[in-house]
Backbone as CSV, one residue per row, in Angstrom:
resi,resn,N_x,N_y,N_z,CA_x,CA_y,CA_z,C_x,C_y,C_z
1,MET,-70.415,51.937,196.527,-71.816,52.287,196.333,-72.606,51.941,197.569
2,ARG,-73.573,52.815,197.890,-74.532,52.513,198.951,-75.931,52.714,198.376
3,THR,-76.927,52.236,199.093,-78.305,52.422,198.668,-79.029,53.280,199.681
4,ASP,-79.430,54.486,199.255,-80.249,55.364,200.086,-81.710,55.094,199.783
5,ARG,-82.567,55.530,200.708,-84.005,55.410,200.509,-84.591,56.822,200.451
6,VAL,-85.413,57.064,199.453,-85.994,58.389,199.225,-87.510,58.286,199.324
7,ALA,-88.100,59.081,200.190,-89.547,59.085,200.345,-90.194,59.712,199.115
8,CYS,-91.198,59.018,198.576,-91.903,59.489,197.379,-93.396,59.578,197.680
9,GLY,-93.749,60.411,198.634,-95.146,60.620,198.987,-95.783,59.367,199.539
10,ASP,-97.070,59.193,199.248,-97.823,58.057,199.776,-97.454,56.738,199.122
11,ALA,-96.722,56.802,198.013,-96.382,55.578,197.281,-95.346,54.740,197.997
12,GLY,-94.543,55.353,198.858,-93.507,54.608,199.575,-92.130,55.210,199.348
13,GLU,-91.120,54.356,199.400,-89.740,54.795,199.270,-89.056,54.134,198.079
14,MET,-88.244,54.916,197.420,-87.503,54.477,196.240,-86.029,54.290,196.584
15,ASN,-85.403,53.310,195.976,-83.964,53.164,196.107,-83.243,54.238,195.287
16,LEU,-82.235,54.827,195.913,-81.335,55.754,195.218,-79.936,55.188,195.383
17,PHE,-79.413,54.596,194.311,-78.074,54.014,194.348,-77.069,55.156,194.312
18,THR,-76.192,55.169,195.296,-75.372,56.370,195.555,-73.892,56.005,195.574
19,TRP,-73.102,56.823,194.882,-71.650,56.662,194.838,-71.009,57.883,195.489
20,VAL,-70.059,57.638,196.382,-69.388,58.711,197.114,-67.924,58.752,196.675
21,PRO,-67.434,59.905,196.258,-66.033,59.994,195.822,-65.066,59.821,196.993
22,ASP,-63.807,59.639,196.675,-62.791,59.408,197.704,-62.603,60.635,198.597
23,THR,-62.722,61.814,198.023,-62.604,63.039,198.829,-64.009,63.565,199.115
24,PRO,-64.209,64.245,200.247,-65.544,64.722,200.586,-66.130,65.592,199.475
25,PRO,-67.290,65.247,198.963,-67.854,65.988,197.823,-68.521,67.283,198.260
26,ARG,-68.528,68.249,197.342,-69.298,69.467,197.567,-70.278,69.719,196.429
27,ALA,-70.311,68.797,195.458,-71.247,68.888,194.339,-71.783,67.486,194.035
28,ALA,-73.002,67.459,193.529,-73.667,66.167,193.307,-74.328,66.146,191.926
29,VAL,-74.526,64.930,191.441,-75.194,64.717,190.149,-76.262,63.641,190.322
30,LEU,-77.488,63.984,189.925,-78.544,62.990,189.824,-78.444,62.340,188.449
31,LEU,-78.195,61.043,188.414,-77.947,60.299,187.182,-79.164,59.435,186.874
32,VAL,-79.855,59.740,185.797,-81.127,59.067,185.495,-80.910,58.015,184.400
33,GLN,-81.374,56.841,184.699,-81.105,55.628,183.922,-81.689,55.624,182.522
34,GLU,-81.143,54.743,181.696,-81.764,54.341,180.426,-82.921,53.392,180.733
35,ILE,-83.570,52.905,179.669,-84.667,51.950,179.878,-84.166,50.620,180.440
36,PHE,-82.854,50.379,180.349,-82.300,49.101,180.806,-82.143,49.032,182.329
37,GLY,-82.404,50.118,183.034,-82.297,50.123,184.494,-80.935,50.594,184.969
38,VAL,-80.747,50.533,186.273,-79.461,50.907,186.865,-78.582,49.659,186.844
39,GLY,-78.105,49.357,185.649,-77.279,48.172,185.434,-75.825,48.529,185.264
40,PRO,-75.045,47.626,184.661,-73.592,47.825,184.554,-73.197,49.136,183.877
41,TYR,-73.935,49.525,182.839,-73.583,50.745,182.129,-73.784,51.987,182.996
42,ILE,-74.953,52.137,183.591,-75.220,53.311,184.423,-74.293,53.318,185.637
43,ARG,-74.006,52.150,186.177,-73.059,52.107,187.307,-71.671,52.583,186.859
44,ALA,-71.278,52.235,185.641,-69.979,52.685,185.148,-69.954,54.205,184.953
45,VAL,-71.063,54.779,184.463,-71.147,56.225,184.328,-71.048,56.877,185.710
46,ALA,-71.746,56.299,186.695,-71.681,56.840,188.045,-70.262,56.815,188.583
47,GLU,-69.547,55.751,188.307,-68.163,55.662,188.775,-67.293,56.717,188.120
48,ARG,-67.520,56.991,186.833,-66.778,58.071,186.154,-67.002,59.408,186.860
49,LEU,-68.255,59.677,187.167,-68.591,60.943,187.807,-68.014,61.024,189.217
50,ALA,-68.061,59.907,189.956,-67.499,59.886,191.296,-65.987,60.083,191.268
51,GLU,-65.347,59.499,190.271,-63.894,59.690,190.126,-63.566,61.152,189.857
52,ALA,-64.500,61.875,189.267,-64.298,63.305,189.005,-64.640,64.155,190.227
53,GLY,-65.058,63.516,191.311,-65.289,64.233,192.563,-66.743,64.493,192.925
54,TYR,-67.683,63.989,192.134,-69.108,64.234,192.386,-69.731,63.130,193.247
55,LEU,-70.626,63.527,194.143,-71.550,62.584,194.758,-72.599,62.268,193.716
56,VAL,-72.885,60.984,193.512,-73.777,60.574,192.418,-74.915,59.728,192.979
57,GLY,-76.125,60.045,192.562,-77.277,59.232,192.922,-78.055,58.830,191.699
58,ALA,-78.315,57.526,191.542,-79.091,57.016,190.405,-80.398,56.422,190.923
59,PRO,-81.524,57.075,190.664,-82.801,56.573,191.184,-83.291,55.341,190.434
60,ASP,-83.995,54.488,191.136,-84.586,53.282,190.560,-85.926,53.687,189.941
61,VAL,-85.881,54.198,188.721,-87.033,54.851,188.103,-88.253,53.933,187.981
62,PHE,-88.034,52.634,187.778,-89.156,51.705,187.601,-89.623,51.102,188.931
63,TRP,-89.257,51.686,190.058,-89.477,51.052,191.360,-90.952,50.788,191.676
64,ARG,-91.839,51.580,191.118,-93.262,51.440,191.467,-93.870,50.143,190.924
65,PHE,-93.293,49.580,189.854,-93.869,48.363,189.272,-92.827,47.285,188.969
66,ALA,-91.545,47.624,188.961,-90.484,46.629,188.690,-89.242,47.035,189.459
67,PRO,-89.250,46.896,190.786,-88.106,47.333,191.588,-86.789,46.686,191.151
68,ASN,-85.747,47.518,191.110,-84.390,47.057,190.790,-84.294,46.376,189.423
69,TRP,-85.112,46.849,188.476,-85.103,46.274,187.126,-83.741,46.469,186.457
70,GLU,-83.212,45.385,185.905,-82.026,45.421,185.058,-82.280,44.502,183.873
71,ALA,-81.894,44.951,182.694,-82.053,44.133,181.490,-80.747,44.071,180.740
72,GLY,-80.576,43.036,179.951,-79.401,42.923,179.107,-79.428,43.970,178.014
73,HIS,-78.251,44.306,177.507,-78.136,45.342,176.481,-78.101,44.701,175.091
74,ASP,-79.054,43.814,174.882,-79.187,43.130,173.599,-80.617,43.287,173.106
75,GLN,-80.977,42.623,172.028,-82.305,42.791,171.465,-83.395,42.333,172.441
76,ALA,-83.143,41.214,173.139,-84.131,40.726,174.089,-84.325,41.730,175.234
77,GLY,-83.212,42.262,175.734,-83.300,43.248,176.803,-84.002,44.513,176.349
78,LEU,-83.761,44.890,175.097,-84.412,46.078,174.545,-85.921,45.885,174.480
79,THR,-86.329,44.718,174.020,-87.763,44.429,173.930,-88.420,44.410,175.303
80,GLU,-87.767,43.771,176.274,-88.308,43.717,177.633,-88.374,45.105,178.258
81,SER,-87.363,45.896,178.020,-87.305,47.229,178.632,-88.322,48.169,178.013
82,ARG,-88.557,48.040,176.711,-89.603,48.849,176.076,-90.955,48.562,176.702
83,ALA,-91.188,47.300,177.022,-92.456,46.945,177.665,-92.565,47.602,179.046
84,LYS,-91.450,47.685,179.750,-91.451,48.336,181.055,-91.778,49.831,180.919
85,VAL,-91.222,50.467,179.894,-91.471,51.895,179.694,-92.957,52.163,179.494
86,GLN,-93.666,51.213,178.858,-95.091,51.393,178.643,-95.860,51.431,179.952
87,GLN,-95.289,50.877,181.015,-95.937,50.890,182.330,-95.614,52.140,183.137
88,LEU,-94.679,52.941,182.663,-94.176,54.069,183.450,-95.192,55.206,183.491
89,ASP,-95.480,55.675,184.684,-96.271,56.892,184.882,-95.265,58.046,184.835
90,PHE,-95.188,58.725,183.689,-94.122,59.701,183.480,-94.172,60.836,184.506
91,PRO,-95.297,61.472,184.771,-95.311,62.530,185.788,-94.867,62.043,187.161
92,ALA,-95.268,60.807,187.530,-94.826,60.273,188.810,-93.317,60.055,188.826
93,ALA,-92.787,59.590,187.694,-91.330,59.377,187.602,-90.584,60.696,187.731
94,VAL,-91.120,61.759,187.128,-90.494,63.076,187.257,-90.495,63.500,188.722
95,GLY,-91.624,63.307,189.391,-91.701,63.652,190.806,-90.724,62.854,191.651
96,ASP,-90.571,61.570,191.333,-89.614,60.727,192.062,-88.193,61.240,191.865
97,CYS,-87.861,61.629,190.639,-86.510,62.145,190.369,-86.278,63.457,191.093
98,ILE,-87.306,64.289,191.164,-87.173,65.552,191.894,-86.971,65.286,193.380
99,ALA,-87.660,64.285,193.926,-87.435,63.914,195.334,-85.998,63.462,195.533
100,ALA,-85.469,62.696,194.581,-84.075,62.233,194.683,-83.103,63.407,194.568
101,LEU,-83.434,64.392,193.750,-82.603,65.601,193.629,-82.528,66.308,194.977
102,GLY,-83.671,66.423,195.651,-83.690,67.049,196.961,-82.899,66.259,197.991
103,HIS,-82.959,64.946,197.909,-82.205,64.102,198.832,-80.705,64.337,198.668
104,LEU,-80.244,64.390,197.429,-78.826,64.641,197.190,-78.416,66.021,197.694
105,ALA,-79.288,67.014,197.468,-78.974,68.377,197.891,-78.794,68.479,199.396
106,ALA,-79.467,67.593,200.136,-79.423,67.641,201.593,-78.251,66.868,202.197
107,GLN,-77.424,66.242,201.372,-76.314,65.451,201.890,-75.195,66.354,202.416
108,PRO,-74.471,65.911,203.431,-73.407,66.731,204.024,-72.384,67.215,203.000
109,GLY,-72.068,68.483,203.067,-71.030,69.058,202.221,-71.506,69.574,200.884
110,ILE,-72.700,69.199,200.454,-73.207,69.652,199.151,-73.684,71.090,199.292
111,ASP,-72.995,71.993,198.600,-73.254,73.426,198.809,-73.913,74.112,197.624
112,ALA,-74.392,73.323,196.653,-75.129,73.873,195.509,-76.154,72.837,195.069
113,ALA,-77.164,73.281,194.368,-78.142,72.330,193.836,-77.449,71.302,192.963
114,PRO,-77.830,70.032,193.054,-77.206,69.026,192.192,-77.512,69.271,190.717
115,ALA,-76.673,68.714,189.882,-76.963,68.641,188.450,-77.871,67.453,188.205
116,VAL,-78.523,67.433,187.034,-79.269,66.259,186.598,-78.730,65.856,185.241
117,MET,-78.460,64.565,185.083,-77.931,64.021,183.835,-78.700,62.736,183.535
118,GLY,-79.103,62.569,182.283,-79.834,61.356,181.949,-79.547,60.896,180.546
119,PHE,-79.774,59.606,180.331,-79.487,58.950,179.065,-80.750,58.266,178.537
120,CYS,-81.070,58.487,177.253,-82.216,57.834,176.634,-83.491,58.245,177.380
121,LEU,-84.229,57.328,177.957,-85.367,57.682,178.801,-84.944,58.724,179.823
122,GLY,-83.782,58.516,180.419,-83.274,59.445,181.415,-82.976,60.825,180.856
123,GLY,-82.643,60.902,179.566,-82.420,62.205,178.946,-83.696,63.010,178.880
124,THR,-84.806,62.323,178.629,-86.114,62.992,178.620,-86.506,63.381,180.045
125,LEU,-86.311,62.467,181.001,-86.635,62.767,182.391,-85.783,63.915,182.923
126,ALA,-84.518,63.956,182.544,-83.638,65.043,182.999,-84.177,66.392,182.552
127,TRP,-84.630,66.469,181.309,-85.199,67.715,180.790,-86.460,68.099,181.561
128,ALA,-87.295,67.119,181.871,-88.507,67.389,182.638,-88.174,67.839,184.060
129,VAL,-87.154,67.239,184.653,-86.714,67.668,185.992,-86.223,69.108,185.944
130,ALA,-85.459,69.448,184.919,-84.955,70.820,184.788,-86.096,71.825,184.669
131,ALA,-87.182,71.394,184.032,-88.322,72.295,183.832,-89.213,72.401,185.075
132,ASN,-89.113,71.432,185.974,-90.026,71.403,187.122,-89.329,71.514,188.469
133,ALA,-88.013,71.650,188.460,-87.248,71.813,189.696,-86.124,72.803,189.410
134,GLU,-85.126,72.844,190.276,-84.057,73.833,190.117,-82.682,73.181,190.244
135,PRO,-82.347,72.266,189.339,-80.972,71.748,189.343,-79.988,72.840,188.913
136,SER,-78.715,72.637,189.240,-77.692,73.597,188.810,-77.409,73.503,187.325
137,VAL,-77.476,72.280,186.813,-77.102,71.983,185.424,-77.977,70.840,184.941
138,CYS,-78.250,70.790,183.651,-78.920,69.656,183.034,-78.087,69.171,181.855
139,VAL,-77.828,67.867,181.820,-77.177,67.245,180.672,-78.085,66.123,180.184
140,SER,-78.586,66.267,178.971,-79.546,65.315,178.406,-78.932,64.619,177.209
141,TYR,-78.732,63.305,177.358,-78.232,62.500,176.242,-79.408,61.850,175.506
142,TYR,-79.531,62.158,174.228,-80.491,61.550,173.293,-81.835,61.198,173.936
143,GLY,-82.454,62.211,174.555,-83.794,62.036,175.098,-84.818,62.126,173.984
144,SER,-85.469,61.028,173.666,-86.378,61.013,172.516,-87.597,61.887,172.724
145,GLY,-87.941,62.151,173.983,-89.105,62.989,174.259,-88.813,64.474,174.251
146,VAL,-87.547,64.855,174.198,-87.193,66.278,174.331,-87.788,67.142,173.221
147,PRO,-87.690,66.741,171.932,-88.230,67.614,170.894,-89.712,67.937,171.059
148,SER,-90.475,67.001,171.597,-91.907,67.251,171.786,-92.208,67.989,173.084
149,MET,-91.164,68.250,173.896,-91.346,68.922,175.185,-90.648,70.285,175.216
150,LEU,-90.403,70.849,174.054,-89.700,72.121,173.994,-90.579,73.285,174.459
151,GLY,-91.879,73.069,174.562,-92.762,74.107,175.045,-92.492,74.518,176.478
152,MET,-91.751,73.677,177.228,-91.447,74.005,178.629,-90.088,74.706,178.765
153,ILE,-89.492,75.109,177.655,-88.145,75.663,177.717,-88.063,76.903,178.606
154,ASP,-89.110,77.716,178.630,-89.061,78.929,179.459,-89.064,78.616,180.946
155,GLN,-89.398,77.379,181.299,-89.355,76.960,182.706,-87.962,76.548,183.147
156,VAL,-87.050,76.378,182.199,-85.715,75.859,182.522,-84.763,77.023,182.725
157,ALA,-84.259,77.148,183.950,-83.376,78.263,184.289,-81.914,77.870,184.324
158,CYS,-81.618,76.581,184.284,-80.230,76.140,184.447,-79.545,75.941,183.103
159,PRO,-78.213,76.046,183.067,-77.472,75.703,181.846,-77.775,74.264,181.436
160,THR,-77.958,74.061,180.149,-78.388,72.743,179.660,-77.579,72.364,178.422
161,LEU,-77.079,71.136,178.448,-76.334,70.568,177.328,-77.107,69.380,176.775
162,PHE,-77.418,69.428,175.485,-78.098,68.334,174.806,-77.108,67.588,173.912
163,HIS,-77.134,66.262,174.001,-76.360,65.425,173.088,-77.317,64.601,172.221
164,PHE,-77.072,64.601,170.938,-77.830,63.745,170.018,-76.867,63.158,168.993
165,GLY,-77.321,62.086,168.342,-76.596,61.540,167.185,-77.334,61.918,165.905
166,ASN,-76.577,62.122,164.832,-77.218,62.533,163.588,-77.749,61.355,162.779
167,ALA,-77.561,60.134,163.305,-78.077,58.939,162.629,-78.916,58.113,163.604
168,ASP,-79.662,58.809,164.437,-80.464,58.171,165.493,-81.779,57.672,164.900
169,ALA,-81.987,56.371,164.928,-83.207,55.798,164.368,-84.447,56.128,165.170
170,TYR,-84.257,56.588,166.414,-85.388,56.878,167.302,-85.699,58.366,167.398
171,ILE,-84.786,59.212,166.963,-84.977,60.657,167.049,-84.660,61.256,165.688
172,PRO,-85.648,61.606,164.887,-85.397,62.175,163.562,-84.575,63.457,163.653
173,ASN,-83.783,63.711,162.633,-82.979,64.937,162.620,-83.834,66.191,162.698
174,GLU,-85.076,66.099,162.231,-85.975,67.250,162.346,-86.203,67.621,163.800
175,GLY,-86.265,66.613,164.672,-86.418,66.872,166.096,-85.189,67.532,166.695
176,VAL,-84.027,67.074,166.273,-82.784,67.683,166.747,-82.678,69.123,166.257
177,ASP,-83.076,69.341,165.011,-83.072,70.711,164.472,-84.020,71.606,165.267
178,ALA,-85.146,71.049,165.701,-86.091,71.830,166.500,-85.496,72.237,167.842
179,VAL,-84.706,71.339,168.418,-84.011,71.687,169.670,-83.044,72.838,169.421
180,GLY,-82.280,72.745,168.341,-81.338,73.817,168.004,-82.026,75.143,167.809
181,ALA,-83.164,75.122,167.120,-83.896,76.370,166.884,-84.449,76.941,168.191
182,ALA,-84.914,76.058,169.069,-85.525,76.527,170.321,-84.511,77.167,171.261
183,ILE,-83.274,76.679,171.238,-82.279,77.196,172.185,-81.441,78.324,171.589
184,ALA,-81.631,78.628,170.327,-80.815,79.663,169.676,-80.926,80.980,170.437
185,GLY,-79.777,81.533,170.795,-79.735,82.814,171.493,-79.926,82.726,172.986
186,ARG,-80.154,81.534,173.518,-80.355,81.370,174.963,-79.005,81.071,175.617
187,GLU,-78.596,81.903,176.517,-77.314,81.737,177.189,-77.318,80.475,178.040
188,GLY,-76.253,79.715,177.936,-76.099,78.511,178.740,-76.722,77.271,178.133
189,PHE,-77.365,77.387,176.977,-77.950,76.231,176.297,-77.045,75.836,175.137
190,VAL,-76.676,74.557,175.103,-75.740,74.059,174.095,-76.286,72.779,173.472
191,LEU,-76.213,72.687,172.164,-76.576,71.475,171.440,-75.326,70.861,170.824
192,ASN,-75.077,69.602,171.141,-73.957,68.863,170.548,-74.516,67.701,169.737
193,VAL,-74.148,67.623,168.489,-74.590,66.532,167.628,-73.374,65.727,167.181
194,GLU,-73.348,64.464,167.521,-72.257,63.574,167.147,-72.630,62.775,165.898
195,THR,-71.621,62.315,165.191,-71.834,61.438,164.036,-72.014,60.027,164.577
196,ALA,-73.259,59.704,164.922,-73.543,58.451,165.631,-75.044,58.212,165.642
197,GLY,-75.425,57.033,166.102,-76.828,56.688,166.268,-77.277,56.895,167.700
198,HIS,-78.340,56.191,168.069,-78.897,56.316,169.406,-77.983,55.615,170.429
199,ALA,-78.045,56.078,171.667,-77.354,55.432,172.799,-75.874,55.204,172.524
200,PHE,-75.247,56.166,171.858,-73.861,55.965,171.444,-72.877,55.900,172.603
201,ASP,-73.286,56.330,173.800,-72.376,56.265,174.937,-72.402,54.903,175.624
202,ASN,-73.361,54.074,175.297,-73.566,52.817,176.032,-72.575,51.737,175.602
203,HIS,-71.467,51.659,176.319,-70.411,50.706,175.980,-70.785,49.264,176.264
204,GLU,-71.921,49.034,176.915,-72.388,47.668,177.176,-73.166,47.103,175.994
205,SER,-73.492,47.964,175.014,-74.347,47.535,173.922,-73.597,47.534,172.590
206,GLU,-73.434,46.345,172.016,-72.809,46.257,170.693,-73.693,46.910,169.641
207,MET,-75.009,46.938,169.889,-75.937,47.528,168.925,-75.737,49.028,168.779
208,PHE,-75.358,49.694,169.877,-75.427,51.151,169.919,-74.090,51.866,170.082
209,TRP,-73.146,51.293,170.807,-71.954,52.047,171.239,-71.150,52.546,170.051
210,ASN,-70.743,53.801,170.149,-69.826,54.394,169.175,-68.699,55.039,169.989
211,GLU,-67.547,54.430,169.979,-66.463,54.852,170.858,-66.040,56.289,170.629
212,ASN,-65.887,56.691,169.390,-65.431,58.055,169.112,-66.445,59.087,169.584
213,ALA,-67.719,58.844,169.283,-68.765,59.778,169.700,-68.867,59.807,171.222
214,SER,-68.737,58.645,171.840,-68.828,58.563,173.294,-67.744,59.410,173.959
215,LYS,-66.510,59.258,173.493,-65.401,59.997,174.094,-65.556,61.502,173.854
216,ALA,-65.947,61.881,172.652,-66.079,63.298,172.334,-67.176,63.948,173.174
217,ALA,-68.320,63.273,173.278,-69.428,63.836,174.025,-69.116,63.885,175.522
218,TRP,-68.418,62.872,176.021,-68.096,62.865,177.451,-67.144,64.004,177.810
219,ALA,-66.201,64.286,176.947,-65.289,65.403,177.190,-66.064,66.711,177.283
220,LYS,-67.047,66.866,176.407,-67.882,68.075,176.439,-68.748,68.114,177.697
221,THR,-69.244,66.948,178.087,-70.050,66.873,179.305,-69.251,67.304,180.527
222,MET,-68.040,66.790,180.651,-67.242,67.108,181.828,-66.830,68.578,181.829
223,SER,-66.526,69.128,180.678,-66.203,70.554,180.607,-67.399,71.393,181.017
224,PHE,-68.583,70.997,180.584,-69.808,71.724,180.909,-70.086,71.647,182.409
225,LEU,-69.985,70.467,182.973,-70.202,70.309,184.411,-69.193,71.140,185.210
226,GLN,-67.931,71.055,184.840,-66.911,71.778,185.616,-67.064,73.282,185.470
227,LEU,-67.624,73.742,184.357,-67.845,75.172,184.178,-68.949,75.677,185.094
228,TYR,-70.027,74.917,185.172,-71.208,75.414,185.909,-71.400,74.795,187.285
229,LEU,-70.771,73.646,187.537,-70.856,73.008,188.857,-69.546,72.310,189.163
230,PRO,-68.506,73.067,189.510,-67.188,72.459,189.747,-67.237,71.432,190.861
231,SER,-66.530,70.345,190.659,-66.497,69.301,191.685,-65.391,69.567,192.701
């Protein structure tokens, strides 16, 4: 891993934690963090993607008020991280992620627009990035804001895969159903619903992780990425 610096207008520069695969990459993924920060879980996801041949960049989304924030994946960390989310300027965070997307696109050997993938808070940010920029692919894991942001669907031109759990305490099934209805008939849009709760991919959290759902959704994610943005 290396740390790149990304200019974010007059606000300054943001850290972009970057993983480079063993072979020269020609495709990249912008990986957007959960509320817990770019900690052990997001770093592990980045390593998975790098092992698959992708250049990976994870932006420090809270950099404007809590640089390099990391929290534990327990109840205390959840409470602390929720407080951090309340400080987040969402439009500014979207702009920062788009700047990071452009930085990845400009790296040597990258010959297509990067994908954007996000988890939890990052799942919502990924959807917003897809609506306001031009990634090759969007993969959104249980973004709680997505159902209320479906009005921007006509702005999204890239193939998009949504993952949700059917027992998510933070995202009612009515919201997931609304996503399904909104994407019906749209080529390249896929909804995957696992038998699981929120944050089921987070193996660092005993509260949330669901091994079966995690493995099933990840297999679908990698198939989707390789279909639309081969590494």
